[in-house]
C-alpha positions in Angstrom: 125.7 132.4 -73.3 122.6 134.3 -74.4 119.0 134.1 -74.7 117.2 133.8 -78.0 114.9 136.4 -79.3 111.2 135.4 -78.9 109.8 134.0 -82.2 106.0 134.1 -83.8 103.9 132.4 -85.8 100.3 132.9 -87.1 101.1 136.7 -87.9 98.9 137.0 -90.9 96.2 139.6 -90.9 92.6 139.3 -90.8 90.1 140.4 -93.6 87.0 140.8 -94.3 86.5 138.3 -97.4 84.5 138.8 -100.5 82.4 136.1 -102.1 83.5 133.5 -99.2 81.0 131.0 -97.8 80.7 128.2 -95.5 78.0 125.6 -95.7 75.1 125.0 -93.1 73.0 122.2 -93.2 69.4 123.0 -91.8 68.2 120.8 -88.8 64.6 120.3 -87.7 63.0 123.4 -86.1 65.5 125.5 -87.7 64.5 129.2 -88.7 66.2 131.7 -90.7 66.4 134.4 -88.1 68.0 132.0 -85.4 70.3 130.8 -87.8 71.8 134.2 -89.0 72.0 135.4 -85.2 74.0 132.1 -84.3 76.5 132.6 -87.3 76.7 136.3 -87.0 75.1 137.4 -90.2 71.6 138.4 -91.3 68.7 136.5 -92.6 68.9 138.5 -95.9 72.5 137.8 -96.5 72.0 133.9 -96.0 68.7 134.1 -98.5 70.6 136.1 -101.1 73.7 133.9 -101.1 71.8 130.5 -100.7 68.9 131.8 -103.5 66.1 130.9 -101.1 62.7 131.5 -102.8 60.9 130.8 -99.4 63.1 131.9 -96.6 60.3 131.2 -94.0 60.1 127.6 -95.1 63.2 125.4 -94.5 63.6 121.7 -94.9 65.6 119.6 -92.9 68.8 118.7 -95.1 68.6 121.6 -97.0 72.2 123.4 -97.7 72.6 127.1 -97.0 75.4 129.4 -97.7 76.9 131.3 -94.8 78.7 134.5 -96.0 82.1 134.3 -94.1 82.1 137.5 -92.2 86.2 137.3 -91.1 89.1 135.4 -92.6 92.7 134.9 -91.9 95.0 135.2 -94.2 97.7 132.5 -94.0 101.5 133.3 -94.1 104.5 130.6 -94.9 104.8 128.0 -92.2 101.2 128.5 -90.9 99.2 125.5 -89.9 95.4 125.1 -89.1 96.3 124.4 -85.4 98.6 127.4 -85.1 95.5 129.7 -86.5 93.0 127.8 -84.0 95.6 128.9 -81.1 95.6 132.4 -82.4 92.2 133.0 -82.5 90.8 130.6 -79.3 88.8 128.2 -81.6 88.4 124.6 -81.5 90.8 123.0 -84.2 88.3 120.5 -85.6 86.0 123.3 -85.7 88.1 125.5 -87.7 89.0 122.6 -90.0 85.1 121.7 -90.6 84.5 125.3 -91.2 87.1 125.2 -93.9 86.3 121.7 -95.2 89.8 121.0 -94.7 91.9 118.1 -92.6 93.5 119.1 -89.6 96.8 118.7 -90.9 95.8 120.2 -94.4 98.9 122.2 -95.8 98.2 125.9 -95.8 100.1 127.9 -98.6 100.6 131.8 -98.2 97.6 133.9 -99.2 95.1 131.3 -98.4 92.1 132.6 -96.7 90.9 130.7 -93.5 87.2 131.2 -92.6 86.8 132.0 -88.8 84.1 130.7 -86.9 81.7 133.2 -85.6 82.7 133.0 -82.2 86.5 133.8 -82.3 88.9 136.1 -80.2 92.0 137.1 -82.0 94.7 136.9 -79.2 97.7 138.2 -81.5 100.4 136.0 -82.9 101.4 132.7 -81.3 104.6 133.1 -79.4 106.9 130.3 -80.2 109.4 129.0 -77.2 112.7 130.2 -78.1 115.9 128.2 -77.4 117.0 128.5 -73.6 120.5 129.5 -74.5 122.9 129.6 -77.6 126.5 129.4 -77.1 128.2 132.6 -77.7 131.6 131.0 -78.7 131.5 129.6 -82.4 130.5 125.8 -83.0 130.6 124.1 -86.3 129.0 120.9 -85.4 125.4 119.1 -86.3 123.6 119.6 -83.1 119.9 119.8 -82.7 119.1 120.9 -79.3 115.5 121.3 -77.3 113.9 124.6 -77.5 111.5 123.6 -75.0 111.9 124.4 -71.1 111.9 121.2 -69.1 113.2 118.8 -71.8 116.8 118.0 -71.2 117.1 115.7 -74.4 117.5 117.6 -77.9 115.3 115.1 -79.0 112.3 114.9 -76.5 108.4 115.4 -77.6 106.9 118.7 -78.4 105.1 119.9 -75.2 101.5 120.4 -75.7 100.6 123.6 -77.4 104.2 124.4 -78.2 106.6 124.2 -81.4 109.5 122.2 -81.6 112.6 124.6 -82.5 116.2 123.2 -82.5 118.9 125.5 -81.7 120.5 126.9 -84.8 123.8 126.6 -85.4 126.5 128.1 -87.8 127.2 126.5 -91.1 130.0 123.8 -91.0 133.1 125.2 -92.8 134.4 121.7 -93.5 132.9 118.2 -94.1 132.8 116.9 -90.8 130.9 117.8 -87.8 131.9 118.4 -84.2 129.9 116.1 -81.7 127.2 117.0 -79.6 127.6 113.7 -77.8 126.8 114.4 -74.0 129.9 113.7 -71.6 129.3 110.7 -69.1 128.2 113.0 -66.2 125.6 114.5 -68.6 124.2 111.2 -69.6 124.0 109.6 -66.6 124.6 106.0 -67.5 127.2 104.3 -69.4 127.0 104.0 -73.3 125.4 100.9 -74.9 127.8 98.6 -77.1 127.4 98.1 -80.7 126.1 94.9 -80.2 123.4 96.2 -77.5 122.5 99.1 -80.2 122.3 96.5 -82.8 119.8 94.3 -81.0 117.6 97.1 -79.7 117.1 98.1 -83.2 116.7 94.8 -85.0 114.3 95.0 -87.8 113.0 98.6 -86.7 114.6 101.0 -89.6 114.4 100.9 -92.9 116.9 102.6 -95.4 115.4 106.5 -95.9 116.9 106.9 -99.4 118.8 104.8 -102.1 122.2 105.9 -102.6 126.1 105.6 -101.9 127.2 106.3 -98.4 129.8 109.0 -99.0 130.7 109.8 -95.5 130.4 107.6 -92.7 129.7 108.0 -88.8 132.5 108.7 -86.7 135.7 110.7 -86.0 137.0 112.3 -89.1 140.4 113.3 -87.4 141.3 117.1 -85.6 138.4 116.7 -83.4 135.8 116.6 -86.0 133.3 113.7 -86.3 129.9 113.0 -88.0 127.2 112.0 -86.0 125.3 110.2 -88.9 125.8 109.0 -92.5 125.8 111.2 -95.7 124.0 109.4 -98.7 124.6 110.5 -102.2 121.5 110.4 -104.4 120.0 112.3 -107.3 118.0 115.4 -106.7 114.6 115.1 -106.0 115.0 111.2 -104.6 112.1 110.4 -102.5 113.1 110.2 -98.9 111.1 108.1 -96.7 110.5 107.6 -93.1 112.8 105.0 -91.6 110.5 104.1 -89.0 106.8 105.1 -87.5 106.6 108.1 -85.6 105.7 111.4 -85.0 107.1 114.7 -86.9 108.6 117.0 -84.1 110.4 119.3 -86.4 109.9 120.2 -90.2 111.5 123.4 -91.3 114.5 125.4 -92.5 115.4 127.6 -89.5 118.5 125.9 -88.6 121.7 127.4 -90.7 123.9 124.3 -92.3 121.2 121.7 -92.3 118.7 123.4 -95.1 115.2 121.7 -94.9 115.3 119.5 -92.2 112.7 116.6 -90.5 113.0 115.0 -87.1 110.9 112.2 -86.3 110.5 110.8 -82.8 109.7 107.0 -82.6 108.5 104.8 -79.7 111.4 103.9 -77.0 113.7 106.5 -77.2 114.5 106.6 -80.8 114.8 109.7 -83.2 116.1 109.9 -86.8 117.1 113.3 -88.6 116.9 113.9 -92.1 118.7 117.0 -93.5 119.6 118.9 -96.9 116.2 118.1 -98.3 115.0 120.0 -101.4 111.5 120.1 -100.3 109.6 118.5 -97.2 106.4 117.0 -98.0 105.2 116.5 -94.1 104.6 118.8 -91.4 105.0 119.6 -87.6 103.1 117.1 -85.3 102.1 114.7 -88.1 102.3 111.1 -87.5 104.0 109.3 -90.2 104.3 105.6 -91.1 107.5 103.5 -92.0 108.3 104.2 -95.6 106.2 107.1 -96.1 107.4 110.1 -98.2 108.7 113.0 -95.6 110.7 114.9 -98.4 113.3 114.7 -101.5 117.0 114.6 -101.7 118.6 118.0 -102.4 121.2 120.6 -101.7 119.9 122.7 -99.0 122.1 124.0 -96.1 125.0 124.6 -98.6 126.2 121.0 -99.5 127.9 120.9 -102.9 125.7 117.8 -104.4 122.5 116.3 -103.7 122.7 113.9 -100.6 120.6 113.1 -97.5 122.3 113.6 -94.1 121.0 110.9 -91.8 121.1 110.5 -88.4 119.7 108.1 -85.5 119.8 109.0 -81.8 118.7 106.7 -78.8 118.1 107.4 -75.1 117.5 104.3 -72.8 115.3 106.1 -70.2 113.5 109.5 -70.1 116.1 111.0 -67.9 118.8 110.6 -70.4 120.2 112.7 -73.3 119.7 111.0 -76.4 123.1 110.0 -78.1 123.9 109.6 -81.7 124.4 106.1 -82.8 126.0 104.8 -86.2 123.3 104.3 -88.4 124.9 101.4 -90.1 124.2 99.5 -86.8 120.4 100.0 -86.9 120.0 99.7 -90.6 119.3 96.5 -92.4 122.9 95.1 -93.8 120.8 94.1 -97.4 120.6 97.9 -97.8 118.9 100.1 -100.3 122.2 101.9 -100.2 125.8 101.2 -100.9 129.3 102.0 -100.0 
């Protein structure tokens, strides 16, 4: 067993931007000197940027252009939430300053204006996985990186970033089972009938296509903990049920672009091999919402979606993989 090294996010640099402004709406009794002082700029800079003819006479509701003193240059994977953590600022304020939604998708190179009162605490450390097996493993498994969470599909703790444990790329079509032993699970497994009843009308098919690899043992100690659905490259992948995105990324060898969604009542779904991901961490999604497109990421030979469903009956249990065909409607969009 060995400990994974720490990972960091929001590692971009701070710049003094040119020609970047934020908007300020004049309030009653505002004075240019006070505005400049509060926003850490000068009256002359505001007057010049806003083309003020009479700086001493401001009108409530008047819009002023305030030069941005400092901005953060976004890097791949950055979010406003991570940037807010790094600079110790309020997320809604940061979004407002930049006229963005709190869940806005950022592109590398985007300059994010920083509020006047910020403190750079340095890159944000992402909690590493507690341990990684030193011996080879070739199975699909999404293990928690969050201390204190026993289930590989627990909610991300406040302020943390969900990071599944990486596994080597599978060398064969099957996948070793990460199913917990009875002593680890703490409760007997539910029957197929019980699982189907609990999931009645809960999930929809995430994609149209042919099921080319079913759930279960494949021989020689190999099994698939989900189903693989063949579908044309770029086909839209939908959230099987409403929930919260607890992982969205491509940091796990063998899975390519992967999304994990946590649903109410102990359910989690996983979507792998996506060509693109269209949601982000901590985003709340609705049933049927697009979360990505079918692809071949992760080393598969043809466009397909690997789809898993996991369930735990109580908080103290480890989420177990269940056959998606038990919980998906039989009159499905998929065939096979």
